[in-house]
N, C-alpha and C positions, 0 to 999 in steps of 0.2 A: 536876411531880414530879422530884425529884433522884434519880438512880439510886443504888443502894447500891454501895459499893466492891466487895463480893463479886461482884455481877452484872457490873460493869465489868471487874474482874479476870478473871472467867470468860470474857468475850468476847475480851479481849486474848490470853489463853492459847489459846483456840480458833482465833483468826486465826493466831497464831504456829504452832500445831501443824499446821493444815491447809495453810498456805502453805510452811513451811520443813521440817517433819518429814515430812508426807505428800506434799509437793510437788504438791498438787492444783492444777488449772487454775482452780478457783474455790473461794471460801470460802462456806460456808453458815452464816448466823446467823439463828435464829428463822424458818426457811423462806425467807429471802431469799438470793439468790445474788449474790456480788460477784466479778468476775474477778480472778484473780491474774495479773499480767503481769510482764515483765522491763523494766527501764528501758532506754532506748535506748543510753545511753553506757556505763554500768558493768555492765549485765546483772544488776542486783540485783532480787530479787522485791519487788513493790509491790502493795498491796491498798488500794483506797478502799472504806470501808464506813461504815454509819451505826449509831449506838448512842444510844438515848434521844433520837432526833430530831436528833442532831448528827453532822456528817461528821467522819470520822477517816481517817488514812492510816497504814498499817503499811508499813515499808520495811526490807528486810534491811540489816544493818550492812555498810558497805563495809569490808572487812578491810585495805584499803590506805591507811588514814588513821592518824594518830598517837594516837587516843583509846584509853583503856583498854578500851572495848567492842570496838574493832577488834582489839586485842591478843588478847582472848578469841576473837574470830571466827577469827583466824589460827591459834589453837591448836585449832580445830575446834568451838568452841561455836556453837550456832545462836542468833543474836542478831537481834532485830527491834526497831527503834525505832518509837514511835507518836507521831503529831503530830495536833494539832487547831488549825486556823486558822494553820498555819505554825509553831506552837510545839511543842517536844517535851514530851510529858506523861508518858511512861513508856517503859520498855524491858523486854523479856522476854528472858532469857538461860537457855536450856535449861529452860524452864518456870517460871522464877522471875521475879517482877515487881519492878521498882524504879520508884517514882513520882518524878518530878522536882520536885514541889511538895508542900506539905502538904495541898493540896486533894484530897479523896477523892471521886471521881466517883460 
């Protein structure tokens, strides 16, 4: 079964909210707990979680890079990138999602 875009988007926003807005030590999705931790080198928030049987990682945007997303983070926006199998699939900025491909999960 392919998950609907709305369900996927809802999960991404929930991970973003719990990890960056609420600053929770863990993220809860459908009764499952996933630890939110800080990366060793940059101290960015990172969460590994599952959706529709697939592993994903959410990671706080490093504000010290040259990207447009980093520019927003430097201005105070809460930005989290989402990866699957090492590829960026989406970003959430202050609760709004941008998908990197035409594929809707």
